[in-house]
N, CA, C and O atoms as a Tinker XYZ file with bonds, in Angstrom:
   280  protein
     1  N     25.511000   68.528000  279.347000    73     2
     2  CA    25.341000   67.242000  280.003000    64     1     3
     3  C     25.712000   66.126000  279.023000    63     2     4     5
     4  O     24.955000   65.836000  278.097000    81     3
     5  N     26.839000   65.521000  279.220000    73     3     6
     6  CA    27.301000   64.433000  278.350000    64     5     7
     7  C     26.655000   63.128000  278.784000    63     6     8     9
     8  O     26.657000   62.814000  279.975000    81     7
     9  N     26.107000   62.363000  277.860000    73     7    10
    10  CA    25.450000   61.099000  278.225000    64     9    11
    11  C     26.476000   60.002000  278.525000    63    10    12    13
    12  O     26.750000   59.158000  277.671000    81    11
    13  N     27.031000   60.013000  279.709000    73    11    14
    14  CA    28.063000   59.039000  280.085000    64    13    15
    15  C     27.569000   57.608000  280.023000    63    14    16    17
    16  O     28.349000   56.697000  279.744000    81    15
    17  N     26.286000   57.393000  280.277000    73    15    18
    18  CA    25.729000   56.037000  280.228000    64    17    19
    19  C     25.851000   55.440000  278.833000    63    18    20    21
    20  O     25.931000   54.220000  278.691000    81    19
    21  N     25.867000   56.293000  277.786000    73    19    22
    22  CA    25.981000   55.791000  276.415000    64    21    23
    23  C     27.332000   55.120000  276.190000    63    22    24    25
    24  O     27.417000   54.119000  275.478000    81    23
    25  N     28.378000   55.659000  276.789000    73    23    26
    26  CA    29.713000   55.073000  276.622000    64    25    27
    27  C     29.848000   53.735000  277.348000    63    26    28    29
    28  O     30.779000   52.976000  277.077000    81    27
    29  N     28.930000   53.442000  278.263000    73    27    30
    30  CA    28.987000   52.169000  278.983000    64    29    31
    31  C     28.352000   51.019000  278.202000    63    30    32    33
    32  O     28.482000   49.861000  278.599000    81    31
    33  N     27.674000   51.319000  277.106000    73    31    34
    34  CA    27.079000   50.269000  276.269000    64    33    35
    35  C     28.167000   49.755000  275.340000    63    34    36    37
    36  O     28.623000   50.482000  274.457000    81    35
    37  N     28.590000   48.503000  275.529000    73    35    38
    38  CA    29.763000   47.987000  274.814000    64    37    39
    39  C     29.580000   47.949000  273.302000    63    38    40    41
    40  O     30.567000   47.985000  272.567000    81    39
    41  N     28.349000   47.879000  272.825000    73    39    42
    42  CA    28.111000   47.817000  271.374000    64    41    43
    43  C     28.152000   49.191000  270.708000    63    42    44    45
    44  O     28.110000   49.276000  269.481000    81    43
    45  N     28.232000   50.254000  271.484000    73    43    46
    46  CA    28.325000   51.615000  270.946000    64    45    47
    47  C     29.800000   51.947000  270.746000    63    46    48    49
    48  O     30.565000   52.009000  271.708000    81    47
    49  N     30.197000   52.161000  269.483000    73    47    50
    50  CA    31.610000   52.391000  269.201000    64    49    51
    51  C     31.970000   53.866000  269.066000    63    50    52    53
    52  O     33.112000   54.245000  269.329000    81    51
    53  N     31.038000   54.687000  268.670000    73    51    54
    54  CA    31.289000   56.120000  268.527000    64    53    55
    55  C     30.045000   56.848000  269.032000    63    54    56    57
    56  O     28.924000   56.379000  268.836000    81    55
    57  N     30.243000   57.983000  269.676000    73    55    58
    58  CA    29.099000   58.825000  270.030000    64    57    59
    59  C     29.557000   60.261000  270.188000    63    58    60    61
    60  O     30.629000   60.541000  270.724000    81    59
    61  N     28.715000   61.163000  269.707000    73    59    62
    62  CA    29.037000   62.587000  269.719000    64    61    63
    63  C     27.803000   63.369000  270.125000    63    62    64    65
    64  O     26.704000   63.071000  269.655000    81    63
    65  N     27.958000   64.349000  270.974000    73    63    66
    66  CA    26.907000   65.282000  271.328000    64    65    67
    67  C     27.241000   66.574000  270.594000    63    66    68    69
    68  O     28.215000   67.253000  270.915000    81    67
    69  N     26.411000   66.902000  269.598000    73    67    70
    70  CA    26.717000   68.041000  268.733000    64    69    71
    71  C     25.654000   69.130000  268.869000    63    70    72    73
    72  O     24.462000   68.830000  268.811000    81    71
    73  N     26.060000   70.382000  269.047000    73    71    74
    74  CA    25.071000   71.469000  269.106000    64    73    75
    75  C     24.443000   71.679000  267.726000    63    74    76    77
    76  O     25.109000   71.531000  266.701000    81    75
    77  N     23.160000   72.023000  267.715000    73    75    78
    78  CA    22.488000   72.394000  266.466000    64    77    79
    79  C     21.393000   73.401000  266.783000    63    78    80    81
    80  O     21.274000   73.837000  267.927000    81    79
    81  N     20.602000   73.774000  265.805000    73    79    82
    82  CA    19.595000   74.826000  265.977000    64    81    83
    83  C     18.557000   74.493000  267.050000    63    82    84    85
    84  O     18.035000   75.402000  267.696000    81    83
    85  N     18.248000   73.219000  267.253000    73    83    86
    86  CA    17.225000   72.841000  268.235000    64    85    87
    87  C     17.808000   72.575000  269.622000    63    86    88    89
    88  O     17.063000   72.252000  270.548000    81    87
    89  N     19.090000   72.701000  269.776000    73    87    90
    90  CA    19.736000   72.446000  271.063000    64    89    91
    91  C     20.943000   71.549000  270.870000    63    90    92    93
    92  O     22.055000   72.034000  270.659000    81    91
    93  N     20.727000   70.222000  270.943000    73    91    94
    94  CA    21.807000   69.272000  270.748000    64    93    95
    95  C     21.345000   68.094000  269.917000    63    94    96    97
    96  O     20.159000   67.767000  269.876000    81    95
    97  N     22.291000   67.471000  269.263000    73    95    98
    98  CA    22.052000   66.304000  268.438000    64    97    99
    99  C     22.993000   65.214000  268.944000    63    98   100   101
   100  O     24.207000   65.412000  268.970000    81    99
   101  N     22.451000   64.073000  269.342000    73    99   102
   102  CA    23.261000   62.960000  269.825000    64   101   103
   103  C     23.392000   61.948000  268.698000    63   102   104   105
   104  O     22.396000   61.383000  268.245000    81   103
   105  N     24.623000   61.718000  268.245000    73   103   106
   106  CA    24.901000   60.812000  267.136000    64   105   107
   107  C     25.743000   59.669000  267.662000    63   106   108   109
   108  O     26.709000   59.885000  268.393000    81   107
   109  N     25.372000   58.435000  267.286000    73   107   110
   110  CA    26.139000   57.283000  267.761000    64   109   111
   111  C     26.038000   56.135000  266.773000    63   110   112   113
   112  O     25.123000   56.095000  265.950000    81   111
   113  N     26.981000   55.199000  266.856000    73   111   114
   114  CA    26.940000   53.986000  266.043000    64   113   115
   115  C     26.851000   52.779000  266.967000    63   114   116   117
   116  O     27.440000   52.749000  268.048000    81   115
   117  N     26.095000   51.783000  266.504000    73   115   118
   118  CA    25.892000   50.556000  267.264000    64   117   119
   119  C     26.216000   49.381000  266.356000    63   118   120   121
   120  O     25.771000   49.343000  265.209000    81   119
   121  N     26.981000   48.428000  266.854000    73   119   122
   122  CA    27.303000   47.216000  266.108000    64   121   123
   123  C     26.903000   46.015000  266.957000    63   122   124   125
   124  O     27.537000   45.720000  267.970000    81   123
   125  N     25.831000   45.315000  266.526000    73   123   126
   126  CA    25.320000   44.166000  267.270000    64   125   127
   127  C     24.331000   43.417000  266.378000    63   126   128   129
   128  O     24.094000   43.808000  265.235000    81   127
   129  N     23.764000   42.347000  266.905000    73   127   130
   130  CA    22.722000   41.626000  266.168000    64   129   131
   131  C     21.501000   42.544000  266.045000    63   130   132   133
   132  O     21.349000   43.489000  266.819000    81   131
   133  N     20.640000   42.262000  265.078000    73   131   134
   134  CA    19.447000   43.092000  264.877000    64   133   135
   135  C     18.604000   43.176000  266.149000    63   134   136   137
   136  O     18.103000   44.244000  266.504000    81   135
   137  N     18.453000   42.040000  266.829000    73   135   138
   138  CA    17.656000   42.018000  268.059000    64   137   139
   139  C     18.277000   42.898000  269.145000    63   138   140   141
   140  O     17.573000   43.653000  269.815000    81   139
   141  N     19.594000   42.799000  269.317000    73   139   142
   142  CA    20.287000   43.596000  270.329000    64   141   143
   143  C     20.247000   45.078000  269.979000    63   142   144   145
   144  O     20.105000   45.925000  270.861000    81   143
   145  N     20.371000   45.392000  268.697000    73   143   146
   146  CA    20.292000   46.799000  268.281000    64   145   147
   147  C     18.936000   47.377000  268.683000    63   146   148   149
   148  O     18.866000   48.495000  269.193000    81   147
   149  N     17.868000   46.626000  268.459000    73   147   150
   150  CA    16.536000   47.107000  268.837000    64   149   151
   151  C     16.436000   47.332000  270.348000    63   150   152   153
   152  O     15.826000   48.305000  270.791000    81   151
   153  N     17.031000   46.438000  271.137000    73   151   154
   154  CA    17.038000   46.596000  272.598000    64   153   155
   155  C     17.771000   47.884000  272.994000    63   154   156   157
   156  O     17.291000   48.651000  273.829000    81   155
   157  N     18.931000   48.105000  272.389000    73   155   158
   158  CA    19.738000   49.287000  272.702000    64   157   159
   159  C     18.998000   50.555000  272.308000    63   158   160   161
   160  O     18.963000   51.516000  273.076000    81   159
   161  N     18.408000   50.567000  271.119000    73   159   162
   162  CA    17.676000   51.750000  270.660000    64   161   163
   163  C     16.498000   52.053000  271.576000    63   162   164   165
   164  O     16.230000   53.216000  271.877000    81   163
   165  N     15.795000   51.019000  272.021000    73   163   166
   166  CA    14.672000   51.231000  272.933000    64   165   167
   167  C     15.153000   51.794000  274.263000    63   166   168   169
   168  O     14.517000   52.679000  274.837000    81   167
   169  N     16.280000   51.278000  274.752000    73   167   170
   170  CA    16.853000   51.782000  276.001000    64   169   171
   171  C     17.214000   53.258000  275.879000    63   170   172   173
   172  O     16.923000   54.048000  276.776000    81   171
   173  N     17.844000   53.625000  274.775000    73   171   174
   174  CA    18.246000   55.016000  274.562000    64   173   175
   175  C     17.010000   55.906000  274.434000    63   174   176   177
   176  O     16.978000   57.005000  274.987000    81   175
   177  N     16.006000   55.443000  273.718000    73   175   178
   178  CA    14.769000   56.223000  273.562000    64   177   179
   179  C     14.092000   56.425000  274.917000    63   178   180   181
   180  O     13.597000   57.514000  275.206000    81   179
   181  N     14.068000   55.389000  275.741000    73   179   182
   182  CA    13.469000   55.484000  277.075000    64   181   183
   183  C     14.244000   56.462000  277.955000    63   182   184   185
   184  O     13.646000   57.280000  278.654000    81   183
   185  N     15.569000   56.380000  277.921000    73   183   186
   186  CA    16.394000   57.244000  278.765000    64   185   187
   187  C     16.354000   58.708000  278.334000    63   186   188   189
   188  O     16.412000   59.605000  279.176000    81   187
   189  N     16.256000   58.955000  277.031000    73   187   190
   190  CA    16.282000   60.334000  276.538000    64   189   191
   191  C     14.900000   60.942000  276.392000    63   190   192   193
   192  O     14.737000   62.157000  276.505000    81   191
   193  N     13.900000   60.100000  276.141000    73   191   194
   194  CA    12.557000   60.620000  275.892000    64   193   195
   195  C     12.451000   61.369000  274.581000    63   194   196   197
   196  O     11.526000   62.159000  274.391000    81   195
   197  N     13.374000   61.136000  273.685000    73   195   198
   198  CA    13.425000   61.853000  272.408000    64   197   199
   199  C     13.106000   60.950000  271.229000    63   198   200   201
   200  O     13.306000   59.737000  271.285000    81   199
   201  N     12.610000   61.557000  270.165000    73   199   202
   202  CA    12.406000   60.835000  268.910000    64   201   203
   203  C     13.763000   60.511000  268.320000    63   202   204   205
   204  O     14.737000   61.230000  268.541000    81   203
   205  N     13.818000   59.424000  267.570000    73   203   206
   206  CA    15.095000   59.010000  266.988000    64   205   207
   207  C     14.967000   58.898000  265.479000    63   206   208   209
   208  O     13.911000   58.542000  264.955000    81   207
   209  N     16.038000   59.199000  264.798000    73   207   210
   210  CA    16.161000   58.957000  263.371000    64   209   211
   211  C     17.166000   57.829000  263.230000    63   210   212   213
   212  O     18.364000   58.031000  263.432000    81   211
   213  N     16.685000   56.641000  262.885000    73   211   214
   214  CA    17.549000   55.467000  262.777000    64   213   215
   215  C     17.958000   55.304000  261.328000    63   214   216   217
   216  O     17.115000   55.218000  260.435000    81   215
   217  N     19.264000   55.263000  261.107000    73   215   218
   218  CA    19.801000   55.134000  259.753000    64   217   219
   219  C     20.676000   53.883000  259.690000    63   218   220   221
   220  O     21.874000   53.947000  259.963000    81   219
   221  N     20.075000   52.737000  259.328000    73   219   222
   222  CA    20.854000   51.501000  259.286000    64   221   223
   223  C     21.923000   51.531000  258.194000    63   222   224   225
   224  O     21.819000   52.270000  257.215000    81   223
   225  N     22.939000   50.715000  258.389000    73   223   226
   226  CA    24.026000   50.624000  257.419000    64   225   227
   227  C     23.508000   50.083000  256.098000    63   226   228   229
   228  O     22.866000   49.033000  256.058000    81   227
   229  N     23.782000   50.792000  255.033000    73   227   230
   230  CA    23.392000   50.336000  253.698000    64   229   231
   231  C     24.494000   49.531000  253.043000    63   230   232   233
   232  O     24.230000   48.593000  252.290000    81   231
   233  N     25.722000   49.899000  253.330000    73   231   234
   234  CA    26.877000   49.233000  252.746000    64   233   235
   235  C     28.061000   49.420000  253.687000    63   234   236   237
   236  O     28.304000   50.524000  254.174000    81   235
   237  N     28.782000   48.359000  253.936000    73   235   238
   238  CA    29.916000   48.424000  254.856000    64   237   239
   239  C     31.213000   48.599000  254.067000    63   238   240   241
   240  O     31.477000   47.867000  253.113000    81   239
   241  N     32.006000   49.566000  254.473000    73   239   242
   242  CA    33.328000   49.789000  253.896000    64   241   243
   243  C     34.350000   49.535000  254.982000    63   242   244   245
   244  O     34.259000   50.111000  256.066000    81   243
   245  N     35.296000   48.704000  254.714000    73   243   246
   246  CA    36.372000   48.445000  255.679000    64   245   247
   247  C     37.662000   48.969000  255.076000    63   246   248   249
   248  O     38.026000   48.629000  253.951000    81   247
   249  N     38.337000   49.795000  255.837000    73   247   250
   250  CA    39.594000   50.370000  255.387000    64   249   251
   251  C     40.687000   49.830000  256.303000    63   250   252   253
   252  O     40.620000   49.990000  257.522000    81   251
   253  N     41.668000   49.207000  255.727000    73   251   254
   254  CA    42.769000   48.680000  256.517000    64   253   255
   255  C     43.987000   49.583000  256.432000    63   254   256   257
   256  O     44.330000   50.086000  255.362000    81   255
   257  N     44.617000   49.776000  257.539000    73   255   258
   258  CA    45.829000   50.588000  257.587000    64   257   259
   259  C     46.897000   49.759000  258.288000    63   258   260   261
   260  O     46.666000   49.235000  259.377000    81   259
   261  N     48.059000   49.641000  257.669000    73   259   262
   262  CA    49.162000   48.912000  258.274000    64   261   263
   263  C     50.379000   49.805000  258.325000    63   262   264   265
   264  O     50.702000   50.489000  257.354000    81   263
   265  N     51.053000   49.797000  259.459000    73   263   266
   266  CA    52.253000   50.589000  259.628000    64   265   267
   267  C     53.418000   49.658000  259.927000    63   266   268   269
   268  O     53.286000   48.717000  260.709000    81   267
   269  N     54.543000   49.921000  259.309000    73   267   270
   270  CA    55.767000   49.173000  259.621000    64   269   271
   271  C     56.368000   49.781000  260.879000    63   270   272   273
   272  O     56.836000   50.919000  260.878000    81   271
   273  N     56.345000   49.001000  261.944000    73   271   274
   274  CA    56.859000   49.495000  263.223000    64   273   275
   275  C     58.049000   48.627000  263.604000    63   274   276   277
   276  O     57.973000   47.398000  263.604000    81   275
   277  N     59.125000   49.283000  263.921000    73   275   278
   278  CA    60.355000   48.568000  264.280000    64   277   279
   279  C     60.401000   48.365000  265.762000    63   278   280
   280  O     61.355000   47.783000  266.277000    81   279
C-alpha cells in the first residue's frame, strides 16, 4: 500500500516506502517553515498512527550541476 496522499503534500520532496524487519519504513523529506513542518508531521502521524523518528537537518549541502546543452 503506497501512501499516495504523501505525494500530494507540496512540501514533501522525496518519499520512499522501504521494507525492513518490522514490515515497512516510510522515509520522506519536508522543506517548509518550522510551523508548517510541525503541521505536516502531525498530519502524517495522525494518518499513519505510527511513532515517528524526526531527524532535522543539521547542515545543508547544495550541489550544483550545469550541463552545456546546444
